[in-house]
C-alpha positions as CSV (number, residue, x, y, z in Angstrom):
1,M,-89.0,-64.0,29.7
2,R,-87.8,-62.7,26.4
3,D,-90.5,-60.0,26.3
4,L,-89.5,-58.5,29.6
5,P,-87.6,-55.2,29.4
6,I,-84.0,-54.5,30.1
7,G,-83.6,-52.4,33.2
8,F,-81.3,-49.4,33.4
9,I,-80.4,-47.6,36.6
10,D,-78.3,-44.4,37.0
11,S,-77.8,-41.5,39.4
12,G,-79.6,-39.2,37.1
13,F,-79.5,-38.3,33.4
14,G,-76.1,-39.8,32.4
15,G,-77.3,-43.3,31.8
16,L,-79.5,-42.1,29.0
17,T,-76.3,-42.1,26.9
18,V,-76.3,-45.9,27.4
19,V,-80.1,-46.1,26.7
20,K,-79.5,-44.2,23.4
21,Q,-77.1,-46.9,22.3
22,S,-79.5,-49.6,23.3
23,L,-82.3,-48.0,21.3
24,K,-79.9,-47.8,18.3
25,Q,-78.3,-51.3,18.5
26,L,-81.2,-53.2,20.0
27,P,-84.4,-51.7,18.6
28,N,-86.5,-54.8,19.3
29,E,-85.8,-54.6,23.1
30,S,-88.1,-52.9,25.6
31,I,-86.3,-50.8,28.2
32,I,-87.2,-49.4,31.6
33,Y,-85.0,-46.7,33.1
34,L,-84.8,-45.2,36.6
35,G,-82.7,-42.1,37.3
36,D,-82.1,-41.1,40.9
37,N,-82.0,-37.4,40.3
38,A,-83.1,-36.6,43.8
39,R,-79.8,-37.9,45.1
40,C,-77.5,-37.1,42.2
41,P,-74.5,-36.8,41.9
42,Y,-73.2,-40.1,43.2
43,G,-69.6,-39.3,42.3
44,V,-69.0,-37.3,45.5
45,R,-70.6,-39.9,47.8
46,S,-69.0,-42.8,49.6
47,L,-69.1,-46.1,47.8
48,S,-71.0,-47.7,50.7
49,Q,-73.8,-45.2,50.4
50,V,-73.8,-45.5,46.6
51,K,-74.1,-49.3,46.9
52,E,-77.2,-48.8,49.2
53,F,-78.8,-46.5,46.7
54,I,-78.1,-48.9,43.8
55,Y,-79.8,-51.7,45.6
56,Q,-82.8,-49.5,46.2
57,L,-83.0,-48.7,42.5
58,T,-82.6,-52.3,41.6
59,D,-85.4,-53.4,44.0
60,F,-87.8,-51.0,42.3
61,L,-87.0,-52.3,38.8
62,L,-87.3,-55.9,40.0
63,T,-90.9,-55.1,41.0
64,K,-91.6,-54.0,37.4
65,G,-90.1,-57.2,36.0
66,I,-86.8,-57.1,34.0
67,K,-84.8,-59.8,32.3
68,M,-81.4,-58.0,32.6
69,L,-80.0,-55.2,34.7
70,V,-77.6,-52.6,33.4
71,I,-75.9,-50.3,35.9
72,A,-75.5,-47.4,33.6
73,C,-73.4,-45.5,36.1
74,N,-69.7,-45.9,36.6
75,T,-69.8,-45.1,40.3
76,G,-72.7,-47.4,40.8
77,T,-70.9,-50.1,38.9
78,A,-67.8,-49.7,41.1
79,A,-69.9,-49.8,44.2
80,A,-72.3,-52.6,43.6
81,L,-71.7,-54.7,40.5
82,A,-69.9,-57.6,42.1
83,D,-72.5,-58.0,44.8
84,L,-75.5,-57.7,42.5
85,K,-74.1,-60.3,40.2
86,H,-74.0,-62.6,43.2
87,D,-77.4,-61.7,44.5
88,L,-79.6,-61.6,41.4
89,S,-80.7,-64.5,39.2
90,I,-80.8,-62.3,36.1
91,P,-77.7,-61.1,34.2
92,V,-76.2,-57.9,35.5
93,V,-74.0,-55.6,33.4
94,G,-71.9,-52.7,34.4
95,V,-70.1,-50.0,32.3
96,I,-66.6,-50.6,33.6
97,D,-65.8,-54.1,32.2
98,A,-66.8,-53.2,28.7
99,G,-64.9,-49.9,28.8
100,S,-61.8,-51.6,30.1
101,R,-61.7,-54.2,27.4
102,A,-62.1,-51.6,24.7
103,A,-59.3,-49.5,26.1
104,I,-56.9,-52.5,26.0
105,R,-58.0,-53.3,22.5
106,V,-57.5,-49.7,21.2
107,T,-54.3,-48.6,22.9
108,Q,-51.1,-48.7,20.7
109,N,-48.6,-47.5,23.2
110,N,-50.1,-49.4,26.2
111,H,-50.8,-46.1,28.1
112,I,-54.4,-45.6,29.0
113,G,-56.1,-42.6,30.6
114,V,-59.3,-42.7,32.6
115,I,-61.4,-39.7,33.5
116,A,-64.4,-40.2,35.9
117,T,-66.0,-38.9,39.1
118,P,-64.0,-38.7,42.3
119,A,-65.7,-41.9,43.8
120,T,-65.0,-43.9,40.6
121,I,-61.4,-42.8,40.6
122,E,-61.0,-43.5,44.3
123,S,-62.4,-47.0,43.9
124,Q,-59.6,-47.8,41.4
125,A,-62.2,-49.9,39.5
126,Y,-60.8,-49.1,36.1
127,P,-57.1,-49.7,36.8
128,N,-58.0,-52.9,38.7
129,K,-60.2,-54.2,35.9
130,I,-57.7,-53.3,33.2
131,H,-54.8,-54.9,35.0
132,E,-56.9,-58.0,35.6
133,K,-56.9,-58.4,31.8
134,S,-53.4,-57.1,30.9
135,N,-50.3,-56.4,33.0
136,Q,-48.7,-54.8,30.0
137,V,-50.5,-51.4,30.2
138,Q,-50.0,-48.3,32.3
139,V,-53.2,-46.6,33.5
140,D,-53.4,-43.0,34.7
141,S,-56.6,-41.6,36.1
142,L,-58.0,-38.2,36.7
143,A,-61.2,-37.1,38.6
144,C,-63.2,-34.5,36.6
145,P,-66.2,-33.7,39.0
146,T,-67.1,-30.5,37.2
147,F,-67.8,-32.2,33.9
148,V,-71.0,-33.7,35.3
149,D,-72.2,-30.2,36.4
150,V,-71.4,-28.8,32.9
151,V,-73.5,-31.5,31.2
152,E,-76.4,-31.2,33.6
153,K,-76.5,-27.5,32.9
154,G,-76.6,-28.2,29.1
155,T,-73.3,-26.5,28.4
156,L,-72.1,-28.9,25.7
157,K,-70.2,-26.6,23.3
158,G,-68.2,-23.4,23.1
159,Q,-64.8,-22.0,23.6
160,D,-65.2,-21.5,27.3
161,L,-66.0,-25.2,27.6
162,E,-63.0,-26.2,25.6
163,D,-60.8,-24.0,27.7
164,H,-62.1,-25.6,30.8
165,I,-61.6,-29.1,29.4
166,Q,-58.1,-28.2,28.3
167,E,-57.2,-26.9,31.8
168,T,-58.7,-30.0,33.5
169,L,-57.2,-32.6,31.2
170,Q,-53.8,-31.1,30.5
171,P,-52.0,-33.0,33.4
172,L,-53.3,-36.3,32.1
173,L,-52.6,-35.6,28.4
174,E,-49.0,-34.6,29.2
175,L,-48.3,-38.1,30.5
176,G,-48.5,-39.5,26.9
177,I,-51.7,-41.5,26.9
178,D,-53.0,-42.6,23.5
179,S,-56.5,-43.8,24.7
180,L,-58.9,-42.1,27.1
181,V,-61.8,-43.9,28.8
182,L,-64.8,-41.6,29.4
183,G,-65.5,-43.2,32.8
184,C,-68.8,-41.4,33.5
185,T,-71.9,-41.8,31.4
186,H,-72.3,-38.0,31.4
187,Y,-69.0,-37.5,29.6
188,P,-70.0,-38.7,26.1
189,H,-72.0,-35.5,25.7
190,L,-68.7,-33.7,25.8
191,Y,-67.2,-36.1,23.3
192,E,-66.5,-33.6,20.5
193,S,-65.0,-31.0,22.8
194,I,-62.8,-33.6,24.6
195,Q,-61.6,-35.1,21.3
196,K,-60.7,-31.6,20.0
197,V,-58.7,-30.9,23.2
198,A,-57.1,-34.3,23.3
199,G,-56.2,-34.4,19.6
200,P,-56.6,-37.1,17.0
201,Q,-53.7,-39.1,18.5
202,V,-55.9,-40.0,21.5
203,A,-58.7,-42.5,21.0
204,L,-61.8,-41.9,23.2
205,I,-63.6,-44.8,24.7
206,D,-67.3,-44.4,25.2
207,S,-68.2,-47.0,27.8
208,G,-71.9,-46.8,26.9
209,V,-71.3,-48.0,23.3
210,E,-69.1,-50.8,24.6
211,T,-71.6,-51.8,27.3
212,I,-74.5,-52.3,24.9
213,N,-72.2,-54.5,22.7
214,Q,-71.8,-56.6,25.9
215,V,-75.5,-56.6,26.5
216,S,-76.3,-57.7,23.0
217,T,-73.8,-60.6,23.4
218,L,-75.3,-61.7,26.7
219,L,-78.9,-61.5,25.4
220,D,-77.9,-64.0,22.7
221,Y,-76.0,-66.2,25.1
222,F,-78.9,-66.5,27.5
223,K,-81.4,-66.7,24.7
224,L,-83.2,-63.6,25.9
225,S,-83.0,-61.6,22.6
226,R,-86.2,-60.3,21.0
227,T,-86.4,-60.6,17.2
228,V,-88.1,-58.5,14.5
229,A,-90.9,-61.1,14.6
230,D,-91.2,-60.6,18.4
231,N,-91.4,-56.9,17.9
232,K,-94.2,-57.2,15.3
233,R,-96.1,-59.5,17.7
234,L,-95.6,-57.2,20.7
235,A,-94.0,-53.8,20.1
236,A,-91.0,-52.8,22.2
237,Q,-91.9,-50.4,25.0
238,Q,-90.0,-47.6,26.8
239,A,-90.7,-46.5,30.4
240,Y,-88.7,-43.8,32.2
241,Y,-88.8,-43.0,35.9
242,T,-87.1,-40.4,38.1
243,T,-86.8,-39.7,41.8
244,G,-86.4,-36.0,40.8
245,D,-88.5,-33.5,38.9
246,P,-90.2,-35.3,36.1
247,Q,-90.6,-32.1,34.0
248,V,-86.9,-31.4,34.1
249,F,-86.1,-35.0,33.4
250,S,-88.6,-35.0,30.5
251,Q,-86.9,-31.9,28.9
252,V,-83.5,-33.5,29.1
253,A,-84.6,-37.0,28.0
254,R,-86.5,-35.7,25.0
255,T,-83.5,-33.6,23.9
256,W,-80.8,-36.3,24.5
257,L,-82.8,-39.1,22.9
258,K,-84.4,-36.9,20.2
259,D,-87.9,-38.1,21.0
260,Q,-90.6,-35.6,21.9
261,T,-93.1,-38.4,22.8
262,I,-91.2,-39.6,25.9
263,Q,-93.3,-39.6,29.1
264,I,-91.6,-39.5,32.5
265,Q,-93.1,-41.1,35.6
266,S,-92.3,-39.8,39.1
267,C,-91.0,-41.8,42.1
268,T,-90.6,-41.0,45.7
269,I,-88.1,-42.3,48.3
270,Q,-89.5,-43.3,51.7
271,G,-87.7,-45.2,54.4
272,G,-85.0,-46.5,52.0
273,Q,-87.5,-47.7,49.4
274,I,-88.6,-46.2,46.1
275,Y,-92.2,-46.0,45.2
276,E,-93.9,-45.0,42.0
277,V,-96.1,-41.9,42.4
278,V,-99.5,-42.8,41.0
279,D,-101.9,-40.0,40.1
280,R,-105.4,-40.7,41.3
């Protein structure tokens, strides 16, 4: 069981920011990733439809054999985490719990901001989770749907980007928040620009970093962690799948993860099920 990979699912590229943290913090662990680029973005869809998609992605990874599932998508976490925890016999981790805990830990004035996709904001997942843990904090949320498009297009720096971020975030920043949860796994790519706009008085919370901290803890708790000795015996592996264009995904993954050797395998969606495309 220990040698099985950790499974990561996302609506597209965004979850690679979580994978990047896994590769950094847990280098002995194998990973398998599935991005649903064919149906991205999830953030503008209904939560019921997103839940259906998340279950399809999960079913695919279960056929590959995984020891833990990470929903590396905030909208997907809001839509399906609770049910998947109930339905699966393996540990399931979402990005909202970890980000919420970090925000409570970091805030000094008990005023937390959350930016995310419209579906995540509409779900109230972050305020609900934060208030489960503390009733002393105020949470204000803002949907930032254009940020996903900006990242997908590769526009990660520049004055025009900063101006757009400033215009988008100003209503939230004016409320006096001192911590800001990046509630979409695409947003860490805009970290430097968002921090510049928000100012040093606002602490940014990268849910991906916090999520892998939680994954590491759970691996140890369930005795699923691989050690250096395990890695020498059987080297950690990486496998990446997409329902979209594998060439486009490969370009993005190699750039974001700084690894030119990454190979992307293609999947197709038929009748509500996901199948690997096998070249013959």
